[in-house]
C-alpha positions as CSV (number, residue, x, y, z in Angstrom):
1,M,76.8,71.7,179.6
2,G,76.8,72.0,175.6
3,D,79.5,69.6,174.8
4,S,79.1,67.6,177.9
5,S,77.8,63.9,177.0
6,L,73.9,62.9,177.5
7,V,73.4,60.7,180.6
8,I,70.2,58.8,180.0
9,Y,68.6,57.6,183.5
10,I,67.2,54.2,183.3
11,I,64.6,53.9,186.5
12,S,62.7,51.2,187.2
13,D,60.7,49.2,190.0
14,S,61.5,45.9,188.2
15,I,64.2,45.3,186.5
16,G,64.3,48.0,183.8
17,E,65.1,46.1,180.7
18,T,62.0,47.6,178.6
19,A,63.0,51.0,179.0
20,E,66.7,50.4,178.2
21,Q,65.7,48.8,175.0
22,V,63.3,51.9,174.3
23,A,66.3,54.3,175.1
24,R,68.5,52.8,172.9
25,A,66.0,52.2,170.2
26,S,65.8,56.3,170.3
27,I,69.1,57.1,170.4
28,S,70.2,55.1,167.7
29,Q,68.4,57.4,165.5
30,F,70.7,60.2,166.4
31,N,73.8,58.4,165.3
32,S,75.6,59.7,168.4
33,K,78.1,57.7,170.4
34,N,78.1,60.9,172.8
35,Y,76.0,59.2,175.5
36,E,75.6,57.0,178.4
37,I,73.2,54.9,179.9
38,R,72.6,54.3,183.9
39,R,70.2,51.6,184.8
40,F,68.5,51.9,188.4
41,P,66.4,48.9,188.9
42,Y,64.1,47.7,191.7
43,I,63.5,51.1,192.8
44,N,60.5,50.8,195.6
45,D,61.6,54.1,197.9
46,E,61.0,57.6,197.2
47,S,64.4,58.5,198.9
48,Q,65.9,56.5,196.0
49,I,64.4,58.4,193.2
50,L,65.3,61.9,195.0
51,E,69.0,60.8,195.1
52,I,68.8,59.6,191.9
53,L,67.3,63.0,190.6
54,K,70.1,64.9,192.8
55,E,72.9,63.1,190.6
56,A,70.8,63.6,187.4
57,S,70.4,67.6,187.9
58,N,74.3,68.0,187.4
59,E,74.7,66.5,184.1
60,K,72.9,66.6,180.9
61,A,70.3,63.8,181.6
62,V,67.0,62.6,180.6
63,I,65.2,60.1,182.6
64,V,63.1,57.2,180.9
65,F,61.3,54.9,183.2
66,T,59.0,52.4,183.8
67,I,57.6,52.4,187.3
68,V,53.8,51.1,187.6
69,I,53.4,52.3,191.5
70,S,51.6,55.4,191.5
71,N,53.2,57.2,194.2
72,L,56.7,56.5,193.4
73,R,55.7,57.5,189.6
74,E,54.1,61.0,190.8
75,T,57.1,61.9,192.7
76,L,59.4,61.0,189.7
77,I,57.4,63.4,187.7
78,Q,57.1,65.9,190.0
79,Q,60.5,66.1,191.0
80,A,62.0,65.8,187.4
81,D,59.9,68.5,186.8
82,N,61.0,70.8,189.4
83,L,64.6,70.3,188.2
84,K,64.0,71.0,184.6
85,I,65.0,67.5,183.8
86,P,63.2,65.6,180.5
87,C,61.3,62.6,181.6
88,I,59.6,59.9,179.8
89,D,57.1,57.5,181.0
90,I,57.3,54.2,178.9
91,M,54.3,52.1,180.4
92,T,51.7,54.8,181.7
93,P,50.2,55.9,178.3
94,I,50.2,52.1,176.8
95,M,48.3,51.0,179.8
96,Q,46.0,53.7,179.9
97,S,44.8,53.1,176.5
98,M,44.9,49.4,177.0
99,E,42.6,50.3,180.1
100,N,40.2,52.5,178.1
101,V,39.9,49.2,175.5
102,L,39.7,46.3,177.8
103,E,37.3,48.5,180.5
104,V,39.2,47.2,183.2
105,S,42.0,48.5,185.4
106,A,45.9,47.5,185.3
107,K,47.2,45.1,188.1
108,K,50.0,48.0,188.6
109,E,52.4,44.9,189.8
110,P,56.0,45.6,189.1
111,G,58.1,42.8,187.1
112,L,55.2,40.7,185.9
113,I,56.5,40.5,182.6
114,R,59.6,38.8,184.0
115,K,57.5,36.5,186.1
116,L,55.6,35.3,183.0
117,D,59.0,34.6,181.6
118,E,60.1,32.4,184.2
119,R,56.9,30.2,184.2
120,Y,57.5,30.1,180.3
121,F,61.0,28.6,180.8
122,K,59.9,26.5,183.9
123,K,57.5,25.0,181.6
124,V,60.1,24.3,178.9
125,E,62.4,23.0,181.1
126,A,59.9,20.4,182.6
127,I,59.0,19.2,178.9
128,E,62.6,18.8,178.5
129,F,62.8,16.9,181.7
130,A,59.9,14.6,180.7
131,V,61.6,13.7,177.2
132,K,64.7,13.1,179.0
133,Y,63.5,10.8,181.6
134,D,60.9,9.3,179.4
135,D,60.4,5.4,179.9
136,G,63.2,4.9,182.1
137,K,65.7,6.2,179.9
138,D,68.0,7.5,182.8
139,P,67.0,6.5,186.3
140,R,69.4,9.0,187.6
141,G,66.4,11.4,186.8
142,L,64.2,9.9,189.4
143,K,65.7,11.9,192.3
144,Q,65.4,15.3,190.4
145,A,61.6,14.6,189.7
146,D,58.7,16.0,191.3
147,I,56.2,13.3,190.4
148,I,57.6,9.6,189.3
149,L,54.9,7.7,187.2
150,T,55.4,3.8,187.0
151,G,53.4,0.9,185.6
152,I,53.1,-1.4,182.8
153,S,53.4,-1.0,179.1
154,R,50.1,1.2,177.8
155,T,48.7,2.9,180.9
156,S,49.3,6.3,179.6
157,K,52.9,7.2,181.4
158,T,54.2,9.4,178.7
159,P,51.4,11.3,177.6
160,L,50.6,11.4,181.5
161,S,54.2,13.1,181.9
162,M,53.8,15.4,179.1
163,Y,50.4,16.6,180.3
164,L,51.8,17.3,184.1
165,A,54.9,18.8,182.4
166,H,52.9,21.6,181.2
167,K,52.1,22.4,184.5
168,N,55.6,23.0,184.9
169,L,56.0,19.8,187.0
170,K,59.0,17.7,186.3
171,V,57.9,14.1,185.6
172,A,59.9,10.8,185.0
173,N,58.0,7.7,184.3
174,V,59.4,4.3,184.7
175,P,57.9,1.0,183.0
176,L,57.5,-2.2,184.9
177,V,58.3,-5.5,183.0
178,P,58.6,-8.6,184.8
179,E,62.0,-9.5,183.1
180,V,63.5,-6.5,183.9
181,S,64.5,-5.4,187.6
182,P,63.2,-2.0,188.3
183,P,65.8,0.8,189.0
184,K,67.2,0.7,192.4
185,E,66.6,4.2,192.5
186,L,62.8,3.6,192.4
187,F,63.1,2.5,195.9
188,E,65.6,5.0,197.2
189,V,63.2,8.1,196.6
190,S,60.3,8.8,198.8
191,S,57.1,7.0,198.0
192,K,55.2,10.4,198.5
193,K,56.2,11.4,195.0
194,I,55.7,7.9,192.9
195,I,52.4,7.1,191.7
196,G,51.5,3.6,190.3
197,L,49.3,3.2,186.9
198,T,47.2,0.1,186.3
199,T,44.5,-0.9,183.9
200,N,41.6,-3.4,183.1
201,P,43.1,-6.3,181.5
202,M,40.5,-6.3,178.8
203,K,40.6,-2.7,178.0
204,L,44.6,-3.4,178.1
205,I,44.4,-6.5,175.8
206,E,42.1,-3.8,173.2
207,I,44.8,-1.2,173.3
208,R,47.9,-3.5,172.6
209,Q,46.0,-5.6,169.7
210,E,45.3,-1.9,168.2
211,R,48.9,-1.4,168.6
212,L,49.9,-4.6,167.1
213,R,47.5,-3.9,163.9
214,A,49.0,-0.3,163.6
215,L,52.5,-2.1,163.5
216,G,51.4,-4.5,160.7
217,L,51.9,-7.5,163.1
218,K,49.6,-10.3,164.4
219,N,47.2,-10.1,167.3
220,E,48.9,-13.7,168.6
221,A,51.9,-11.9,169.8
222,N,52.8,-12.5,173.4
223,Y,52.4,-9.0,174.3
224,A,48.7,-8.9,173.5
225,S,48.0,-12.2,175.1
226,M,45.6,-12.3,178.1
227,Q,48.3,-14.7,180.3
228,R,51.0,-12.1,179.2
229,I,48.9,-8.9,180.4
230,L,47.8,-10.6,183.6
231,E,51.3,-11.5,184.4
232,E,52.6,-8.0,184.0
233,L,50.1,-6.7,186.0
234,D,50.3,-9.0,188.9
235,Y,54.0,-8.2,188.6
236,A,53.6,-4.3,188.8
237,E,50.9,-4.7,191.6
238,E,53.6,-6.4,193.6
239,I,55.9,-3.6,192.9
240,M,53.9,-0.9,193.6
241,K,52.8,-2.4,196.9
242,R,56.5,-2.5,198.0
243,I,56.9,1.1,197.1
244,G,53.9,1.7,199.3
245,C,52.5,4.3,196.6
246,P,49.2,5.3,195.5
247,I,47.8,3.1,192.7
248,I,45.3,4.5,190.0
249,D,43.4,2.6,187.5
250,V,43.7,4.4,184.2
251,S,41.4,1.9,182.0
252,S,38.4,4.5,181.8
253,K,40.0,7.5,182.2
254,A,41.2,10.6,180.0
255,V,44.7,11.7,180.4
256,E,43.3,14.9,181.6
257,E,41.2,13.2,184.6
258,T,43.9,11.0,185.6
259,A,46.4,14.1,185.8
260,G,43.6,15.7,187.8
261,I,43.5,12.6,190.4
262,I,47.6,12.7,190.6
263,L,47.6,16.5,191.4
264,E,44.9,16.0,193.8
265,I,46.7,13.4,195.5
266,F,49.8,15.3,195.8
267,R,47.8,18.6,196.6
268,D,46.4,16.4,199.6
269,M,49.9,15.4,200.7
270,G,51.0,19.1,200.9
271,H,53.7,19.1,198.3
272,E,55.8,22.1,198.1
273,F,56.1,22.0,194.5
274,F,52.4,23.7,194.2
275,N,53.6,26.9,195.6
276,G,53.8,29.3,192.8
277,K,53.4,26.4,189.9
């Protein structure tokens, strides 16, 4: 077998990407092109290991593996040793060192890093969704949203959308303004995924006056007048009652507190998006 090419067997109880990257990095140190990499992912049975080893025993082979399930790892090491096939365990030495330092046992659950990656990308997707469908920019997003927030200006719709996005939830929000009819999609989706936000008029007038000062505008603007605020609140309440959605008063609540109430409401309704999120 001296002139035959090296076959690197990648065996994993997950996807096997880590072991393959290590193998490729290692073989690159030899300036050799006379090799082949074969990856065997999601190995979960001893019979699969025996089958792979039978094939490897007929070739100039090296096995590189990431298996955290103890009985499978032991079978692979023992049988490879019997067949005199070099067998490299990527994960165990590192995990053992970390166990010693952290003084806790590893979970030994396959594919955890992939699950973490999936959660990360779901979070990114949710944040992008919140930005795209903020402030009623595109009502088509309402049907794709996990949660829809609606209310008048300065009722924390955007901060709540972003906070909930970090919980991997797709949130759209719709402003309610008396002069503008709400999008028809707001009445077409289930009221069970809509939350109405309201606030105390005195609190709201303070917030809006502060907003005007920050913009260098006078407090007398209609936006911050009590008459205007009461008109908007009445209009919003009418729309929310028409929808039949829960209504939360955000006037004395931090964003985190309001988000907690929203999540509790949805949890009580048994929404499926809580599974795995």
